[in-house]
VOKETI-978788 format. One record per residue: x, y, z of N, C-alpha, C in turn; residue in one letter. Coordinates in steps of 0.02 Angstrom, whole numbers, plus 50000, padded with zeros to 5 digits. Layout:
BEGIN
SITE   nxx   nyy   nzz  caxx  cayy  cazz   cxx   cyy   czz residuo
SITE     X     Y     Z     X     Y     Z     X     Y     Z       A
...
***
This chain:
BEGIN
SITE   nxx   nyy   nzz  caxx  cayy  cazz   cxx   cyy   czz residuo
SITE 49761 50358 49047 49773 50324 49111 49848 50328 49127       M
SITE 49863 50352 49186 49933 50356 49208 49953 50294 49247       R
SITE 49943 50238 49216 49962 50175 49247 50015 50141 49204       L
SITE 50065 50114 49236 50117 50078 49199 50092 50009 49179       R
SITE 50109 49989 49120 50092 49922 49097 50143 49873 49125       T
SITE 50119 49824 49160 50163 49775 49191 50176 49719 49141       L
SITE 50239 49712 49121 50257 49660 49072 50279 49596 49108       T
SITE 50278 49542 49071 50302 49477 49096 50273 49461 49165       D
SITE 50208 49467 49171 50176 49457 49236 50190 49387 49263       I
SITE 50189 49338 49220 50196 49269 49241 50269 49245 49242       D
SITE 50315 49289 49225 50386 49270 49223 50420 49293 49287       H
SITE 50435 49245 49331 50465 49260 49397 50530 49221 49404       L
SITE 50583 49243 49370 50645 49203 49368 50681 49197 49435       P
SITE 50670 49244 49480 50705 49241 49545 50665 49203 49598       A
SITE 50606 49179 49579 50562 49147 49628 50567 49071 49623       L
SITE 50571 49038 49680 50569 48965 49683 50500 48944 49706       D
SITE 50456 48922 49661 50386 48908 49680 50379 48850 49728       P
SITE 50433 48810 49736 50429 48752 49782 50419 48774 49854       A
SITE 50437 48836 49869 50433 48861 49938 50380 48915 49947       Y
SITE 50339 48925 49896 50291 48979 49898 50220 48953 49906       L
SITE 50184 48983 49952 50113 48968 49961 50073 49009 49911       N
SITE 50042 48977 49863 50005 49012 49811 49943 49048 49839       R
SITE 49917 49024 49896 49858 49054 49928 49876 49074 49999       N
SITE 49916 49127 50008 49941 49144 50075 49887 49166 50124       P
SITE 49829 49188 50099 49777 49214 50144 49720 49165 50153       A
SITE 49730 49103 50134 49676 49054 50139 49652 49047 50211       Q
SITE 49586 49054 50221 49557 49048 50287 49556 49112 50327       G
SITE 49586 49166 50302 49590 49228 50340 49531 49275 50326       L
SITE 49496 49263 50273 49439 49306 50256 49412 49288 50188       G
SITE 49356 49317 50169 49325 49300 50104 49368 49325 50047       P
SITE 49370 49285 49994 49406 49304 49933 49356 49310 49875       L
SITE 49300 49345 49889 49248 49352 49839 49270 49398 49782       D
SITE 49319 49440 49794 49350 49478 49741 49424 49486 49755       H
SITE 49462 49499 49703 49535 49505 49711 49552 49566 49753       K
SITE 49600 49559 49799 49623 49619 49835 49650 49671 49786       P
SITE 49629 49732 49795 49647 49787 49749 49705 49826 49780       R
SITE 49762 49826 49747 49823 49854 49776 49854 49906 49730       I
SITE 49864 49966 49755 49895 50021 49719 49968 50026 49740       L
SITE 50013 50031 49691 50084 50035 49705 50112 50102 49681       L
SITE 50149 50136 49725 50180 50201 49710 50255 50195 49716       L
SITE 50292 50226 49671 50365 50227 49674 50389 50299 49671       Y
SITE 50453 50310 49687 50476 50378 49699 50533 50403 49659       G
SITE 50537 50385 49595 50592 50410 49553 50568 50416 49481       S
SITE 50591 50467 49446 50574 50477 49376 50631 50460 49329       L
SITE 50684 50432 49356 50741 50413 49314 50720 50359 49264       R
SITE 50752 50359 49206 50737 50307 49156 50754 50238 49184       E
SITE 50809 50234 49219 50828 50171 49252 50813 50180 49327       Q
SITE 50749 50175 49343 50727 50187 49412 50723 50121 49449       S
SITE 50766 50112 49499 50766 50049 49536 50706 50044 49583       Y
SITE 50681 50101 49606 50620 50097 49647 50561 50074 49604       S
SITE 50559 50096 49541 50506 50073 49496 50515 49998 49480       R
SITE 50577 49977 49467 50588 49906 49452 50571 49862 49511       L
SITE 50588 49884 49572 50570 49845 49632 50495 49844 49641       A
SITE 50462 49899 49625 50389 49902 49630 50357 49855 49580       T
SITE 50384 49851 49520 50357 49805 49471 50366 49732 49492       E
SITE 50423 49717 49523 50433 49649 49549 50381 49634 49603       E
SITE 50368 49682 49646 50318 49673 49699 50249 49661 49668       A
SITE 50232 49699 49615 50167 49691 49583 50160 49622 49551       A
SITE 50213 49596 49521 50210 49529 49491 50196 49476 49544       R
SITE 50228 49484 49601 50218 49436 49656 50146 49439 49680       I
SITE 50120 49500 49689 50051 49508 49711 50002 49479 49660       L
SITE 50015 49489 49596 49973 49460 49544 49976 49383 49548       E
SITE 50033 49357 49563 50041 49284 49570 49997 49257 49627       Y
SITE 49992 49296 49680 49949 49277 49736 49875 49284 49721       F
SITE 49859 49323 49670 49788 49331 49652 49762 49402 49662       G
SITE 49806 49451 49673 49784 49520 49682 49775 49554 49615       A
SITE 49738 49609 49616 49734 49654 49558 49775 49716 49575       E
SITE 49824 49731 49532 49871 49785 49548 49867 49842 49498       T
SITE 49884 49901 49522 49892 49960 49480 49956 49996 49502       R
SITE 49998 50014 49454 50059 50052 49468 50050 50122 49439       I
SITE 50050 50172 49482 50039 50241 49459 50104 50271 49434       F
SITE 50100 50303 49376 50157 50337 49346 50153 50412 49364       D
SITE 50200 50437 49406 50195 50506 49429 50232 50557 49385       P
SITE 50247 50539 49323 50292 50579 49283 50266 50650 49268       S
SITE 50200 50660 49267 50174 50728 49255 50135 50755 49314       D
SITE 50148 50726 49372 50113 50750 49432 50142 50817 49454       L
SITE 50099 50869 49463 50125 50934 49486 50144 50931 49560       P
SITE 50179 50982 49582 50194 50989 49653 50130 51005 49691       L
SITE 50126 50985 49755 50067 51004 49795 50059 51079 49796       P
SITE 49997 51102 49788 49978 51173 49789 50003 51211 49728       D
SITE 50032 51177 49679 50055 51212 49619 49997 51231 49574       Q
SITE 49945 51188 49572 49887 51200 49530 49828 51218 49576       V
SITE 49796 51274 49562 49742 51298 49604 49687 51246 49609       K
SITE 49667 51231 49670 49614 51183 49682 49632 51112 49664       G
SITE 49696 51099 49655 49719 51032 49635 49686 51010 49571       D
SITE 49668 51058 49528 49632 51043 49466 49682 51022 49412       N
SITE 49706 50961 49419 49753 50933 49370 49735 50860 49359       H
SITE 49734 50837 49297 49713 50768 49284 49754 50715 49319       P
SITE 49819 50727 49330 49860 50677 49364 49840 50672 49437       A
SITE 49825 50728 49469 49804 50727 49539 49736 50691 49545       V
SITE 49691 50708 49500 49625 50676 49500 49631 50601 49492       K
SITE 49673 50579 49445 49680 50508 49433 49712 50472 49492       E
SITE 49764 50501 49522 49796 50471 49580 49746 50460 49636       L
SITE 49704 50509 49648 49653 50502 49701 49601 50449 49684       R
SITE 49583 50444 49621 49535 50392 49601 49564 50323 49612       E
SITE 49628 50314 49596 49660 50249 49607 49665 50233 49682       H
SITE 49679 50285 49722 49683 50275 49794 49615 50253 49822       A
SITE 49562 50284 49799 49495 50265 49822 49478 50194 49800       I
SITE 49499 50175 49740 49489 50107 49715 49524 50055 49757       W
SITE 49580 50072 49786 49624 50023 49818 49598 50001 49886       S
SITE 49620 49941 49906 49610 49916 49974 49676 49912 50011       E
SITE 49731 49918 49975 49798 49915 50004 49845 49954 49959       A
SITE 49903 49972 49986 49953 50008 49946 50022 49981 49961       M
SITE 50067 49992 49913 50139 49981 49921 50173 50046 49904       V
SITE 50215 50071 49950 50254 50132 49937 50328 50113 49935       W
SITE 50361 50130 49880 50432 50114 49872 50470 50176 49852       C
SITE 50516 50198 49894 50554 50259 49880 50629 50245 49879       S
SITE 50665 50279 49835 50738 50280 49844 50755 50320 49906       P
SITE 50814 50307 49934 50838 50351 49987 50884 50402 49955       E
SITE 50866 50466 49964 50906 50520 49937 50920 50570 49993       R
SITE 50983 50584 50004 51004 50627 50059 50975 50603 50125       H
SITE 50972 50538 50133 50950 50509 50196 50875 50509 50207       G
SITE 50837 50522 50153 50764 50527 50161 50729 50502 50099       Q
SITE 50662 50503 50100 50623 50487 50041 50631 50543 49990       I
SITE 50614 50530 49928 50621 50580 49876 50561 50628 49874       T
SITE 50571 50684 49841 50517 50733 49836 50458 50706 49798       G
SITE 50469 50667 49745 50413 50641 49706 50373 50590 49746       I
SITE 50406 50554 49791 50370 50507 49835 50325 50546 49883       M
SITE 50353 50597 49914 50315 50637 49961 50259 50675 49926       K
SITE 50271 50698 49865 50220 50734 49828 50158 50691 49816       A
SITE 50169 50628 49799 50112 50583 49787 50070 50575 49851       Q
SITE 50104 50566 49907 50068 50558 49970 50033 50623 49989       I
SITE 50067 50680 49977 50037 50744 49994 49975 50760 49952       D
SITE 49969 50729 49895 49910 50740 49853 49850 50697 49874       H
SITE 49860 50655 49924 49805 50612 49948 49777 50642 50013       L
SITE 49720 50674 50010 49691 50705 50070 49663 50652 50117       P
SITE 49661 50668 50181 49630 50623 50229 49555 50618 50218       L
SITE 49525 50672 50197 49453 50673 50186 49438 50712 50123       N
SITE 49400 50682 50079 49385 50715 50015 49310 50707 50002       M
SITE 49271 50756 50025 49199 50753 50015 49167 50693 50049       G
SITE 49191 50676 50108 49164 50619 50145 49197 50553 50126       G
SITE 49240 50553 50075 49276 50492 50054 49347 50497 50079       I
SITE 49373 50442 50105 49440 50442 50133 49484 50396 50090       R
SITE 49529 50426 50050 49568 50386 50002 49618 50338 50033       P
SITE 49636 50348 50097 49688 50305 50126 49666 50271 50191       T
SITE 49619 50299 50227 49602 50274 50293 49579 50201 50292       Q
SITE 49608 50161 50336 49588 50092 50344 49621 50044 50295       G
SITE 49661 50069 50249 49694 50026 50201 49759 49998 50231       R
SITE 49778 49939 50208 49842 49911 50229 49897 49940 50185       T
SITE 49958 49940 50213 50015 49972 50179 50078 49932 50190       L
SITE 50117 49923 50136 50184 49895 50140 50234 49948 50117       A
SITE 50290 49954 50152 50340 50005 50135 50405 49971 50113       V
SITE 50437 50002 50063 50499 49977 50035 50545 50035 50018       M
SITE 50610 50021 50013 50656 50071 49990 50713 50038 49952       Q
SITE 50746 50077 49909 50807 50056 49876 50860 50108 49891       V
SITE 50922 50084 49895 50978 50128 49911 51035 50116 49861       S
SITE 51072 50170 49846 51129 50163 49802 51190 50136 49838       G
SITE 51191 50144 49904 51247 50121 49944 51227 50066 49992       G
SITE 51256 50068 50052 51243 50016 50101 51171 50018 50125       S
SITE 51151 49964 50156 51081 49958 50177 51063 50010 50230       Q
SITE 51005 50039 50222 50981 50091 50268 50906 50082 50276       S
SITE 50879 50113 50329 50807 50108 50341 50775 50177 50351       F
SITE 50811 50230 50331 50785 50297 50340 50720 50308 50301       N
SITE 50719 50286 50238 50660 50298 50197 50600 50259 50222       A
SITE 50610 50195 50238 50552 50155 50261 50527 50181 50329       V
SITE 50572 50206 50371 50550 50233 50435 50505 50295 50423       N
SITE 50525 50337 50376 50483 50395 50360 50417 50375 50329       T
SITE 50418 50325 50286 50356 50301 50255 50309 50273 50308       L
SITE 50336 50242 50359 50294 50217 50414 50260 50275 50450       R
SITE 50297 50328 50463 50268 50386 50496 50211 50415 50452       I
SITE 50223 50420 50388 50172 50446 50343 50112 50400 50339       L
SITE 50124 50334 50339 50069 50287 50338 50024 50294 50399       G
SITE 50056 50303 50457 50017 50313 50518 49977 50378 50514       R
SITE 50009 50430 50488 49974 50494 50482 49915 50490 50435       W
SITE 49921 50447 50383 49867 50438 50334 49816 50386 50358       M
SITE 49823 50364 50422 49776 50318 50454 49772 50251 50418       R
SITE 49831 50226 50401 49836 50162 50367 49867 50110 50414       M
SITE 49855 50046 50399 49882 49992 50439 49946 49967 50405       Y
SITE 50003 49992 50429 50067 49974 50399 50089 49907 50427       T
SITE 50101 49859 50383 50118 49792 50406 50187 49791 50439       I
SITE 50201 49742 50482 50265 49741 50518 50326 49733 50473       P
SITE 50322 49691 50421 50380 49678 50379 50392 49736 50331       N
SITE 50454 49740 50306 50472 49793 50260 50532 49770 50219       Q
SITE 50547 49807 50165 50602 49789 50121 50649 49848 50111       S
SITE 50714 49835 50116 50765 49885 50102 50819 49852 50060       S
SITE 50826 49874 49997 50873 49845 49950 50935 49889 49946       V
SITE 50991 49863 49968 51054 49901 49965 51088 49891 49898       A
SITE 51128 49942 49878 51164 49939 49814 51119 49911 49759       K
SITE 51063 49945 49751 51011 49919 49706 51036 49910 49635       A
SITE 51085 49949 49614 51110 49945 49546 51143 49877 49532       W
SITE 51159 49840 49586 51188 49774 49577 51135 49718 49576       Q
SITE 51074 49735 49594 51023 49684 49606 50977 49670 49547       E
SITE 50987 49706 49490 50944 49697 49432 50987 49681 49371       F
SITE 50959 49639 49328 50996 49621 49267 50983 49672 49212       D
SITE 51010 49660 49152 51005 49707 49097 50933 49715 49072       S
SITE 50890 49667 49088 50820 49671 49068 50776 49705 49121       Q
SITE 50808 49728 49175 50770 49761 49227 50736 49714 49276       G
SITE 50756 49651 49275 50727 49602 49321 50774 49590 49379       R
SITE 50744 49580 49438 50783 49571 49498 50815 49502 49500       M
SITE 50878 49500 49520 50914 49437 49524 50894 49399 49588       K
SITE 50903 49334 49588 50890 49296 49650 50937 49320 49706       P
SITE 50909 49335 49764 50949 49359 49820 50905 49361 49882       S
SITE 50937 49373 49939 50898 49382 50001 50855 49444 49997       S
SITE 50876 49495 49959 50836 49555 49951 50771 49539 49914       Y
SITE 50776 49499 49861 50716 49479 49825 50670 49437 49870       Y
SITE 50700 49392 49908 50661 49349 49952 50622 49392 50003       D
SITE 50653 49446 50026 50619 49489 50074 50560 49524 50042       R
SITE 50566 49544 49979 50508 49575 49945 50451 49524 49941       I
SITE 50467 49461 49927 50415 49409 49925 50383 49404 49994       V
SITE 50423 49403 50047 50397 49401 50116 50348 49458 50129       D
SITE 50368 49518 50108 50328 49578 50122 50262 49575 50084       V
SITE 50264 49555 50021 50202 49551 49982 50157 49496 50008       M
SITE 50185 49441 50030 50146 49387 50059 50109 49412 50122       E
SITE 50145 49450 50163 50115 49476 50224 50062 49529 50209       E
SITE 50076 49572 50160 50027 49623 50141 49963 49591 50116       L
SITE 49969 49540 50075 49911 49505 50049 49869 49476 50106       F
SITE 49903 49445 50155 49867 49415 50212 49831 49468 50253       R
SITE 49866 49522 50270 49834 49573 50312 49777 49607 50275       F
SITE 49783 49615 50210 49730 49647 50171 49666 49605 50173       T
SITE 49673 49540 50161 49616 49495 50162 49586 49490 50232       V
SITE 49630 49490 50282 49608 49484 50352 49567 49544 50375       L
SITE 49590 49604 50357 49560 49665 50384 49503 49694 50343       L
SITE 49501 49682 50279 49453 49719 50238 49379 49705 50255       R
SITE 49360 49645 50279 49289 49638 50298 49268 49680 50358       P
SITE 49318 49704 50396 49304 49741 50457 49321 49816 50450       H
SITE 49330 49838 50388 49354 49906 50376 49312 49960 50409       G
SITE 49247 49958 50400 49204 50010 50428 49206 50011 50504       E
SITE 49206 49953 50535 49207 49950 50607 49274 49974 50636       Q
SITE 49329 49958 50601 49395 49976 50627 49407 50051 50625       L
SITE 49375 50087 50580 49387 50159 50575 49329 50200 50603       V
SITE 49282 50167 50636 49226 50202 50667 49250 50237 50731       D
SITE 49244 50303 50734 49273 50342 50789 49220 50383 50827       R
SITE 49228 50384 50892 49184 50424 50936 49183 50497 50915       Y
SITE 49243 50527 50904 49247 50598 50890 49210 50616 50825       S
SITE 49215 50571 50776 49182 50585 50712 49106 50574 50718       E
SITE 49085 50524 50757 49013 50516 50768 48984 50577 50804       R
SITE 49023 50602 50851 49000 50661 50888 48996 50722 50843       K
SITE 49047 50732 50802 49047 50789 50757 48990 50786 50707       E
SITE 48975 50725 50683 48921 50717 50635 48853 50711 50668       A
SITE 48851 50713 50735 48789 50707 50773 48752 50642 50755       R
SITE 48789 50587 50759 48761 50520 50746 48766 50478 50809       K
SITE 48718 50482 50854 48721 50444 50916 48715 50369 50902       P
SITE 48742 50329 50947 48738 50257 50942 48666 50234 50956       I
SITE 48640 50192 50914 48573 50163 50925 48582 50099 50966       D
SITE 48559 50098 51029 48569 50039 51071 48535 49976 51044       P
SITE 48486 49984 50999 48451 49927 50971 48493 49890 50919       Q
SITE 48542 49925 50890 48583 49895 50837 48656 49891 50856       T
SITE 48676 49921 50911 48746 49920 50932 48763 49851 50960       D
SITE 48801 49813 50924 48816 49744 50944 48853 49740 51010       L
SITE 48898 49789 51022 48936 49786 51085 48890 49796 51145       S
SITE 48840 49841 51139 48794 49853 51194 48749 49793 51205       A
SITE 48728 49762 51150 48685 49703 51156 48722 49647 51190       I
SITE 48785 49639 51175 48824 49584 51201 48832 49588 51277       A
SITE 48839 49648 51304 48852 49654 51376 48788 49669 51416       I
SITE 48732 49678 51380 48669 49693 51416 48647 49632 51455       A
SITE 48619 49642 51516 48594 49585 51555 48535 49551 51521       P
SITE 48534 49486 51522 48481 49449 51489 48422 49441 51537       Q
SITE 48363 49440 51508 48303 49432 51549 48304 49362 51582       K
SITE 48288 49362 51646 48285 49300 51684 48353 49279 51711       G
SITE 48405 49320 51696 48471 49301 51722 48474 49315 51796       A
SITE 48511 49275 51834 48516 49283 51905 48558 49343 51922       A
***
């Protein structure tokens, strides 16, 4: 399994629980199972701040009650490098994407853009895979870390990619400037407004995921795809048609 083991899940030293809603999605939708969230990061460095920020995000999501998976892309090949994408890392990434109901993408900003490893992970996720769509209809949160002053180039690109992958990218986002200053020697994020923003983003992602997932099939139901698949609407079961149909005996 190419999943990182999340340590110290219950240890949140930068979080003040007095101001945190432990059930941020209460009343927004059924919680019959934990929201399933896949987190991707975009650096292979031993001291990867995008990975550390992603791990902080995962701990917060676990605190809210989500089930998280962090994919380790260390042996992921380049897109089209392996014929037919026949590589175990590609297969596993796609399986985790299908498992997920939401995602978090966190990339460093390099040369004013997302990194190649971040883009490679997204490029390995097809829009359609044998009738299964690994990303369509899922909620998405975007984050970035920078070595210098605060920037939004990477998150802006991730938003474009999220839209292209037919995902619902939440309004909030996180951009951590001078990331090397924001983590202690144990790799944990220090208390700061940057950390608080990550909490905000994960809180919002959790809410949108719970809110939208009961309506997933309806939200991605498209005329063009019904037409291509030759699946006409049945007026006996189409709720929208029934709702506007004239009632018998109506004036």
